[in-house]
C-alpha positions, 0 to 999 in steps of 0.5 A, spaced: 375 435 779 382 434 777 385 427 779 391 427 784 393 420 784 395 415 778 389 411 781 384 417 780 386 417 773 386 409 772 379 410 775 377 415 770 379 411 764 375 405 767 369 410 766 371 413 760 365 413 755 370 414 749 375 408 752 373 403 746 376 408 741 383 407 743 383 400 740 381 403 733 388 406 733 395 403 732 399 405 738 406 403 739 408 399 745 412 404 750 410 410 747 405 416 750 403 420 744 402 427 745 403 430 738 397 428 735 396 436 733 401 435 728 400 428 726 395 423 728 395 416 730 394 411 724 387 408 725 387 400 724 382 400 719 386 405 714 391 399 711 385 395 709 381 401 706 387 403 702 389 396 700 382 395 697 382 401 693 389 399 690 388 392 689 380 392 687 378 399 685 385 401 681 388 394 680 382 390 678 376 395 676 381 400 673 378 406 670 371 404 671 372 406 678 371 413 677 364 411 676 363 404 680 367 406 686 365 414 686 372 416 685 369 422 681 365 425 687 370 423 692 371 431 694 364 432 695 362 425 699 368 426 703 366 433 704 359 431 707 363 427 712 367 432 714 361 437 714 358 435 721 365 436 724 365 443 723 358 445 723 357 446 716 352 443 711 354 437 707 354 441 700 358 447 703 365 443 704 369 439 699 376 435 700 382 436 695 388 440 694 392 442 701 391 447 706 395 452 703 392 452 696 385 452 699 387 458 703 390 461 696 383 460 693 379 463 699 383 469 699 383 471 692 375 469 692 374 473 698 378 479 695 374 479 688 368 479 692 370 486 695 371 493 693 376 494 699 384 491 698 386 490 705 387 483 708 388 483 715 391 477 718 394 475 725 401 476 728 405 470 729 400 466 725 402 459 722 407 461 717 403 458 711 398 463 713 402 469 713 406 466 706 400 465 702 397 471 704 403 475 702 403 472 695 395 472 694 395 480 696 401 481 691 397 478 686 391 481 687 394 488 688 392 488 695 395 490 702 397 485 708 396 488 715 397 484 721 394 485 728 394 481 735 387 478 735 387 476 742 389 484 744 385 490 744 387 492 737 383 487 732 376 492 733 380 498 731 384 495 725 377 493 723 374 500 724 379 503 719 373 501 714 378 498 709 379 491 710 376 486 705 378 480 709 380 477 716 384 471 716 385 468 723 386 461 726 381 458 730 386 455 735 393 458 735 398 453 733 403 455 738 399 457 744 393 453 743 388 459 744 381 458 742 378 464 739 371 467 739 369 465 732 362 467 733 364 474 736 369 475 731 366 474 725 360 478 727 365 484 729 368 483 722 361 483 718 359 489 722 365 493 719 364 490 712 369 485 712 369 477 710 372 472 714 376 466 713 378 461 719 383 456 719 381 450 722 387 446 722 388 446 729 380 445 731 377 440 727 377 434 731 379 437 737 374 443 739 367 444 737 366 448 731 360 451 728 361 455 721 354 456 719 352 458 726 357 463 727 356 466 720 363 464 717 364 466 710 370 461 708 374 456 712 380 451 710 383 445 714 387 439 714 386 432 716 392 429 718 392 432 725 386 430 729 383 427 724 388 422 723 388 421 715 396 421 714 402 425 712 400 429 706 393 428 707 388 432 703 385 438 706 378 441 706 375 447 704 368 451 706 364 456 703 358 458 706 352 457 701 350 464 700 357 465 697 356 460 692 353 463 686 358 469 686 365 466 689 370 466 683 376 462 685 383 463 681 385 456 680 380 454 675 381 447 673 378 442 670 374 439 676 371 445 678 368 446 671 360 446 670 360 440 665 367 437 665 366 432 660 364 437 655 371 438 654 369 446 652 375 450 651 372 456 656 371 455 663 365 456 667 364 454 674 361 449 677 354 450 681 356 450 689 362 449 693 365 444 687 367 451 683 373 451 688 376 444 686 381 444 681 385 438 679 385 431 680 384 428 687 389 424 691 385 418 691 389 413 695 390 419 700 382 419 700 381 412 702 385 413 708 381 419 710 375 416 709 377 410 713 378 415 719 372 419 718 368 413 718 371 412 725 369 420 727 362 419 725 361 414 731 364 419 736 360 424 740 364 431 739 361 433 746 364 427 750 371 429 746 371 436 748 369 434 755 375 429 755 380 434 752 379 439 757 379 434 763 386 432 760 389 439 759 386 441 766 390 435 769 397 436 765 396 444 766 396 442 774 402 438 774 406 442 770 404 448 774 406 444 781 413 443 778 413 451 776 413 450 769 409 456 766 404 455 760 402 460 755 395 456 754 389 459 757 386 456 764 379 458 762 376 452 758 372 457 753 379 460 751 383 453 750 384 448 744 386 441 745 393 442 747 398 445 752 404 450 750 409 450 756 415 455 756 422 453 757 423 454 764 431 456 763 433 459 756 435 454 751 432 448 755 425 447 751 428 443 745 433 439 749 427 437 754 422 435 748 428 431 745 429 428 752 422 426 753 422 423 746 427 418 748 423 416 754 417 415 749 413 421 751 412 424 744 411 432 744 414 437 739 418 444 740 416 450 736 421 456 736 423 460 739 421 457 746 415 453 746 414 446 748 407 443 745 403 437 747 397 435 744 391 431 747 387 427 742 381 424 746 380 418 742 386 414 743 389 418 749 388 415 757 388 419 763 394 415 766 398 417 759 397 424 761 399 423 768 405 419 766 407 424 761 407 429 766 411 425 771 416 424 766 416 432 764 417 433 771 423 428 772 427 431 766 426 438 768 428 436 776 434 432 774 437 436 769 437 430 764 435 435 758 442 438 759 446 432 756 449 434 749 445 430 745 439 433 746 441 439 744 442 437 737 437 440 732 433 435 728 431 437 721 423 437 723 422 440 730 
């Protein structure tokens, strides 16, 4: 049942089994943070973990830490900590590089595994996916096509019989639409295509079962719902069945079978380690490790249940104010964000800026989407109620019409 008063929300917070996690994050006074789908809040344990890495592992133990502190194995040990969050085996995930580089690796590897030459992507996907696909396809002599994965055209595009790789976002970054990973993966495989899933808006937000869905590859970032910090390293998933044949193009030293032989020729490592390239950002890895230690104690079913309840509440309050949403009302098709469409042409960005001035932080995505992310580990029901109340007031009073709110910042 959707709460109808702020008191109802406070009662939900009192009974919330995830409530204690809020104290594990740094949350500025007077701020309701609804942008964790862009940059997650800082875990309280992160500064200490990063300081220890810098002062002890680097400062005192120096180069010995490659062995003594496990620096060399961080891509695999951190990957094993992410694996339960994405429904993968601990030997199927590695951490390193950024989402764009990992996407390039998996795209080229998948193309090399196929005798076809079409990469099928989605209209309106996050720009990195579009741009990297364009570059990878050009280098591999492949063709890029795009389709609306939420419309009737996907099956027909796959049925053409020439698609080597299907690349989709599990949760659409603008609308928050959640795709049917098992069903789409099965459909692609029936038509002879491999599938790469972008999990940037999924991991830590919605249930993900890569192994159970039969996914081939996946990539994701860690600075959104996983709270690893700006510029945090990304992760890459490769299904175990592909390890022996996957041939990725960035064949760096860390992906070599015997790196300390210092041989002149390249021989890929066994398993998912073959997708590694260069040295890892170990200071950033320390921040990621601190966050993953928090996530290891979180019940993902409870996270999902609270996410749906909070987004139900926000959608309900927005609808009562006559503000339209492009985020599905059906639970099975919704991620952990709400995307509202500006009530008047040109009003979306200034409304978001007016809310930010009030301490309610969301973001804007061109051309007309006001985007609000819901992070169950540190967000309360009363926060959702108060954020919706602020939104309604900003819209109803016309506060957003003040000139200063229309001035575009570099990052929206």
